[in-house]
C-alpha positions in Angstrom: 121.7 105.3 126.6 122.5 109.3 127.3 124.0 109.7 130.9 121.8 111.2 133.3 122.3 114.5 135.2 122.7 113.9 138.9 119.7 116.5 139.1 117.5 114.8 136.8 119.0 111.5 139.4 117.7 113.3 142.8 114.3 114.4 141.2 113.7 110.7 140.0 114.5 109.2 143.4 112.6 111.8 144.9 109.4 111.1 142.9 110.2 106.9 143.4 110.0 107.1 146.8 107.0 109.3 147.5 105.2 107.4 144.9 105.6 103.7 145.4 105.0 104.7 148.8 101.4 105.9 147.6 100.5 103.2 145.4 102.9 100.4 145.6 105.8 99.3 143.2 103.8 97.8 140.8 102.2 101.1 139.8 105.4 103.0 140.5 106.5 103.3 136.2 103.2 105.3 135.6 103.3 106.7 138.9 106.2 108.5 138.6 105.3 109.9 134.8 102.6 111.4 136.9 104.7 112.4 139.6 106.3 114.9 137.2 103.0 116.3 135.8 101.9 117.6 138.7 105.1 119.3 140.0 103.5 122.6 139.3 102.1 122.6 142.9 104.9 121.6 144.8 107.6 123.9 143.8 108.4 127.8 143.7 110.3 129.9 141.8 113.2 131.7 143.8 112.9 135.5 144.6 114.9 138.2 142.4 115.6 135.2 139.5 115.9 137.2 136.4 113.8 135.7 133.3 115.3 134.4 130.3 114.5 132.3 127.5 116.0 130.3 124.7 114.3 130.1 121.3 114.8 127.5 118.9 113.8 128.6 114.9 114.2 124.8 113.2 114.1 125.2 109.1 113.1 121.6 107.9 114.4 120.6 105.0 118.2 121.2 105.1 118.3 125.4 104.2 121.1 125.9 101.7 123.5 128.5 103.6 125.7 128.7 100.9 122.9 131.3 99.5 121.9 132.8 103.1 125.9 134.0 104.0 128.5 134.1 101.3 131.9 135.7 101.3 133.2 138.0 99.6 136.9 137.2 100.1 138.0 136.7 96.4 139.1 133.0 95.7 136.0 131.9 97.7 134.0 134.0 95.6 135.5 132.8 92.5 134.9 129.3 94.0 131.5 130.0 94.6 130.6 131.9 91.0 132.4 129.0 89.5 131.0 126.0 90.9 127.1 127.4 91.4 127.2 129.3 87.8 125.6 126.1 86.2 123.4 126.0 83.2 120.1 126.1 82.8 119.3 127.3 85.5 122.4 129.1 87.9 122.1 128.8 91.5 125.0 131.4 92.0 123.5 135.3 93.3 124.8 138.3 92.3 127.8 140.4 93.5 126.6 143.0 95.9 125.4 146.9 94.5 123.9 144.7 91.2 120.4 146.1 90.3 117.6 144.0 90.1 116.5 143.0 86.7 112.7 143.3 86.9 112.4 141.5 83.9 113.9 138.6 84.6 112.2 135.2 86.1 110.4 135.4 89.1 112.9 134.6 92.0 116.4 134.2 89.6 119.0 135.7 90.8 119.0 138.6 88.3 115.4 139.6 89.8 116.7 139.2 93.6 119.6 141.4 92.7 122.8 141.6 94.3 124.0 140.3 97.8 124.0 142.3 100.8 127.2 143.0 102.4 128.0 142.5 106.0 131.5 143.4 107.7 131.8 141.5 110.6 133.3 143.5 114.1 135.8 140.1 115.4 137.1 139.1 112.4 140.3 140.2 110.2 138.7 138.1 107.0 135.7 138.8 104.8 133.9 140.5 103.5 130.6 138.8 103.8 127.1 139.3 102.5 123.8 137.8 103.3 120.9 136.7 100.5 119.3 139.5 99.0 116.3 139.1 100.6 117.5 139.2 103.9 117.7 143.0 104.1 116.0 143.1 107.7 118.8 140.9 109.0 121.4 142.7 107.5 120.4 145.6 109.8 119.7 143.2 112.8 123.7 142.3 111.9 125.3 145.5 110.9 123.5 148.2 112.6 121.7 147.3 115.3 124.1 144.9 117.0 121.8 142.2 118.0 122.6 139.4 115.4 125.5 137.4 114.7 126.5 134.4 112.3 127.4 130.8 113.7 129.2 129.6 110.6 129.9 125.5 109.5 128.2 124.6 112.2 126.9 120.7 112.5 127.0 117.3 114.4 130.1 115.9 115.6 130.8 113.4 117.2 134.5 114.3 117.8 136.4 117.4 115.9 137.3 115.4 112.4 139.4 116.6 109.8 138.5 115.6 105.8 141.2 112.7 106.6 139.3 111.5 109.4 136.2 111.9 107.9 137.8 109.0 104.9 138.4 106.7 107.9 135.4 104.3 108.5 136.9 103.9 111.9 136.7 107.5 112.9 133.6 108.2 114.9 130.7 110.5 113.0 127.1 110.8 113.6 124.9 108.0 112.7 122.7 107.9 109.2 124.8 111.6 108.1 122.3 112.8 105.1 119.2 111.5 106.4 116.2 114.0 106.8 114.8 112.3 110.3 117.6 111.4 111.5 119.9 114.7 111.6 116.8 116.4 112.5 116.6 114.3 115.4 120.2 114.6 115.8 120.1 118.4 115.7 117.4 118.6 118.4 118.3 115.2 120.5 122.3 114.7 119.7 121.2 110.9 118.0 119.2 109.6 115.1 115.3 109.1 114.8 114.4 107.2 118.0 116.5 109.2 120.2 113.7 110.6 122.7 115.4 113.4 124.7 116.3 116.7 123.2 119.1 119.1 124.7 116.6 121.6 126.0 114.5 119.1 127.4 117.7 117.9 129.2 118.1 121.6 130.1 114.6 122.1 131.3 115.1 119.4 133.8 117.6 121.4 135.6 115.8 124.8 135.6 112.5 123.6 135.9 113.4 124.3 140.2 113.3 127.8 139.1 110.0 127.5 137.8 107.0 127.2 140.0 105.1 125.9 137.4 107.1 123.5 135.8 104.4 122.6 132.7 105.5 126.2 131.2 108.8 125.3 131.1 108.9 124.0 127.2 106.9 125.3 124.8 106.1 124.2 121.7 104.5 126.8 119.1 104.9 124.1 116.5 103.8 120.5 117.1 105.9 117.8 118.9 109.3 118.5 119.3 111.8 116.1 120.5 114.3 119.4 120.9 112.1 119.9 124.2 111.4 116.6 125.6 113.4 115.5 129.0 113.3 113.4 131.3 110.8 114.8 133.8 110.0 117.9 131.9 106.8 117.9 129.4 106.6 120.0 126.5 103.7 122.3 126.2 102.1 122.2 123.0 100.5 126.2 121.6 98.5 127.1 118.6 99.3 130.3 117.0 96.1 131.6 118.9 97.3 130.7 122.1 96.6 128.2 124.7 94.4 125.1 123.2 91.1 124.7 125.1 90.6 120.8 125.3 87.0 120.5 123.6 85.7 123.6 125.0 86.1 127.4 124.4 87.5 130.2 126.0 84.7 130.4 128.4 84.6 126.9 129.3 81.4 126.3 126.6 80.4 123.3 124.6 77.6 123.6 122.4 76.9 126.9 124.1 76.3 125.3 127.9 78.7 126.1 130.4 77.2 122.5 132.1 78.1 120.9 128.9 81.6 121.5 128.9 81.4 121.0 133.0 80.4 117.8 132.2 83.1 117.2 129.6 86.0 118.0 132.1 84.9 115.4 134.5 85.0 112.6 132.0 88.5 113.5 130.9 89.9 114.0 134.0 88.4 111.5 135.9 89.9 108.0 135.6 87.1 105.2 134.7 88.5 102.1 136.2 91.9 101.4 138.5 94.2 100.6 135.3 97.5 102.7 135.5 96.9 104.2 131.7 93.8 105.7 132.5 94.7 107.5 135.5 97.9 108.6 133.3 95.5 109.5 130.6 93.7 111.7 133.0 95.9 113.2 134.8 97.1 114.9 130.9 93.8 115.8 130.5 93.9 117.7 133.8 97.1 119.1 133.0 96.0 120.5 130.0 93.3 122.1 131.2 95.0 123.5 133.8 97.7 125.1 131.9 95.0 126.7 129.8 92.7 128.1 132.5 96.2 130.1 133.7 97.2 131.2 130.2 93.2 132.2 129.1 94.3 135.1 132.1 98.0 135.5 132.1 98.3 136.0 128.1 97.8 139.4 126.4 95.5 139.5 123.6 97.4 139.2 119.7 95.9 142.5 119.0 97.7 144.2 122.0 100.1 146.8 120.7 102.5 145.2 121.7 102.2 142.1 119.5 100.0 143.0 116.7 97.4 145.6 115.3 94.2 146.4 117.1 91.6 146.0 114.3 89.4 149.2 113.4 86.1 146.7 113.6 84.9 143.3 114.0 87.3 140.5 115.7 91.0 140.0 115.3 92.3 137.9 112.4 96.3 137.2 112.5 96.3 136.8 108.5 95.0 140.5 108.0 97.5 142.1 111.0 100.3 143.9 109.0 102.8 143.2 111.2 102.3 139.7 110.3 102.4 140.2 106.5 105.5 140.1 104.8 106.1 140.5 101.4 106.2 137.5 99.1 108.9 137.9 96.3 107.3 135.7 94.0 104.2 137.4 93.7 104.9 140.7 95.0 101.7 141.2 96.8 101.9 141.2 101.4 100.8 137.7 102.5 100.5 136.1 106.1 103.5 134.8 107.4 102.7 131.4 109.6 106.7 132.2 111.3 105.9 135.7 112.4 102.3 133.9 113.2 104.4 131.4 115.8 106.5 134.0 117.2 103.8 136.4 118.2 102.2 133.9 120.1 106.0 133.0 121.8 106.6 137.0 122.4 102.7 136.5 124.4 104.2 133.8 126.6 107.6 135.3 127.1 105.6 138.5 128.1 103.2 136.5 130.8 106.2 135.1 131.6 108.6 138.1 132.3 106.0 139.6 133.9 105.2 136.4 136.3 101.9 135.4 135.5 103.1 132.0 134.9 105.1 131.0 137.3 108.3 130.8 135.7 112.1 132.5 135.3 113.1 129.8 132.5 111.8 129.3 129.5 112.8 127.1 126.0 110.5 127.8 123.1 110.3 126.1 119.3 109.1 127.8 116.5 110.1 126.5 112.6 109.4 126.6 108.9 109.2 124.2 106.3 110.0 123.8 102.6 114.0 124.0 102.7 114.5 120.7 100.9 115.2 122.4 97.6 116.1 119.8 95.6 114.2 121.9 92.7 113.5 125.3 92.0 115.6 126.9 94.9 116.0 130.0 93.3 112.2 130.6 93.5 111.6 128.4 96.7 114.5 129.5 98.7 113.6 133.6 97.8 110.2 133.1 99.3 111.7 131.3 102.8 114.1 133.9 103.2 111.7 136.7 102.9 109.7 134.8 105.5 112.8 134.3 107.9 113.8 137.8 107.2 110.2 139.0 107.7 109.7 137.1 110.9 112.5 137.5 112.6 112.5 141.6 112.5 108.7 141.4 113.8 110.4 139.3 117.2 112.7 141.7 117.8 110.4 144.4 117.7 107.9 142.8 119.8 110.9 141.8 122.2 111.8 145.8 122.2 108.4 146.7 122.9 108.4 144.0 126.0 111.7 145.8 127.0 113.2 141.9 127.3 115.4 141.5 124.3 118.5 140.9 126.6 116.7 137.9 128.4 115.8 136.3 125.3 118.1 134.9 122.5 116.4 133.2 119.6 119.0 130.4 117.1 118.2 129.3 113.9 119.1 125.2 113.3 118.4 122.8 110.2 118.6 118.9 109.5 121.9 119.9 107.4 122.9 122.5 105.0 123.4 121.3 101.0 125.4 120.3 98.6 127.8 123.2 97.1 127.1 121.7 93.6 123.6 121.7 91.9 121.9 119.2 90.4 120.3 121.3 88.0 118.1 124.2 89.6 118.7 122.8 93.3 120.9 121.5 95.7 120.9 117.6 97.7 121.6 116.9 101.1 124.6 117.8 102.7 126.2 118.3 106.3 127.8 121.9 107.6 125.6 125.0 107.4 125.7 128.2 108.8 123.0 129.5 111.1 122.0 133.2 113.2 121.9 133.9 116.3 119.8 136.9 117.6 118.8 138.9 121.0 120.4 141.7 122.9 123.0 139.5 125.0 124.2 138.4 121.9 127.7 139.5 120.7 125.9 141.3 117.4 127.7 142.1 114.4 130.9 139.0 115.1 131.0 135.9 113.4 131.6 133.3 115.5 133.4 130.0 114.6 135.8 128.9 111.3 134.3 130.1 107.7 135.2 127.4 105.2 137.6 127.6 102.6 135.7 127.0 99.0 137.1 125.2 96.4 136.6 123.3 92.7 136.2 119.7 91.7 139.5 118.6 90.7 140.5 117.4 87.4 138.4 114.3 87.7 135.5 116.1 88.6 135.1 113.9 91.9 136.6 116.3 94.7 137.1 119.1 96.2 140.7 118.8 97.1 141.5 122.4 97.6 139.1 122.6 100.2 140.1 121.1 104.2 136.4 121.8 104.8 134.4 120.4 102.0 133.6 116.6 100.7 131.5 115.1 99.1 129.8 117.5 96.1 131.2 120.1 98.2 129.1 119.6 101.6 130.6 120.7 104.4 132.8 119.1 107.2 131.3 120.8 110.4 134.1 122.6 112.1 131.7 123.9 114.8 129.4 121.0 116.5 125.8 121.2 118.1 127.4 120.4 121.1 129.1 123.5 121.3 126.1 125.5 120.1 124.3 123.9 122.8 127.0 124.3 125.9 127.0 128.6 125.0 123.4 128.5 125.0 123.7 126.6 128.3 125.5 128.7 130.3 123.8 131.9 129.4 120.5 129.9 130.7 122.5 129.3 133.9 124.1 125.8 133.9 127.1 124.8 135.2 129.7 123.1 132.9 129.2 119.7 134.6 125.7 119.8 134.0 126.3 120.7 130.3 128.8 117.9 130.3 126.6 115.8 131.3 123.7 116.7 128.6 126.5 116.8 126.0 128.7 113.9 126.7 130.6 114.1 123.2 132.0 117.6 124.3 134.4 115.7 126.6 136.0 114.8 123.0 136.3 118.6 122.3 139.0 120.9 123.8 138.3 122.2 127.4 138.6 126.0 126.0 137.1 125.6 122.8 133.7 124.5 124.2 132.1 127.9 124.5 132.1 129.3 121.1 131.9 132.6 122.2 129.0 134.5 120.6 127.3 135.3 124.3 127.9 138.7 126.2 127.6 136.8 129.9 
């Protein structure tokens, strides 16, 4: 069982006493959930609270971060090129300043050209580099100073050495290398079946700062366990905004407002005394009420802060040049669904910081799939990196238009990293990986955590003896944990150390002085 924070226990007891008095102890469990759904009208945000938001960009499938952030130090670069220059389809990227070979196969390292150098401003080691298609990201790191690299992060129960990893008795995360379980562990600190995410638990503690807690945890990418708390329920939006329940934005169904109103009465009125019937009706009413708020609170996507006003006709995000990226496989501009997710997040942030949705603290979830690159990695990852690069730049620009860069922090996450070795034209499931964190409050231009020492297989071709950081097939053994990442972000969001120790119980196994990874300015 996961520990429950003192604030969550107090909130639970308040709801329990109130609802038991109203409906009796037999209906209390369902009534407690209804009370959590209905707290929007009962709370008010404190005056003068600065707006802050946290945004998770989840890369589903397991991103090969070996080809996203690369070391240029001589021994590490040598190990990289020796290991990844395999036949018949090398996945080793080209050295910096290598000119692209435009006649080479699409997506191949030769066609992409050289990797992009970066020099971190806080470490003596290096230099390092980024994937050739992360040019805007390179600018956010080196020039704009609003992006940092988080090195070799992954789920850990406690700090683990290579020797300890080999011991069956040493605690390790459950079901390593499994997609579903590691996606869940990144988001909820436990394998599939763990139902409360660490952003949702943060939301439980931050909800008292929001007049409308329904807008505390927002997903633009379907259901995300990362946003699930004890009392906070995630609110899902589409790329276009709020999802109306059966009616259009004018409240009409089949062109009739009367039919729309009748539908709303049907779905929000329990048809029996059964508590589950009441629960379903309450959820429907919550969705309708939230959509009504967003209908007026959100500026249109065509507003110049978020998009491009159409010259004629209606707005279509697929045709908006701000939301299109240069597809490296086709050579033409194409719609970027990830940028469209970031667009609705930017619109929600705009409404929040202007006081129109009654929030001062929010957490958001967006995602991009396709990272399970067992095959055709050169082609597939090139396209994915181009999408990420464009989407991060778009979001940073939108936040700049809103003058809220200092109040929003975005970070990447993924199932796991991948193997250092290739299986022929791709990679297999790994563990630790490198990630990005972006925002005006980030110590941009820095590299945080311990960058791994890379090696090659030993003479028996079965282990990476020359590296303390690489296990089977060269996968990375994490040196920083998801818990430390969450702790650092949670402190920036305003939570206390005690509250975060409740959310991240594994932190008790880490040195207190190293719980904060130091990548945030405040």
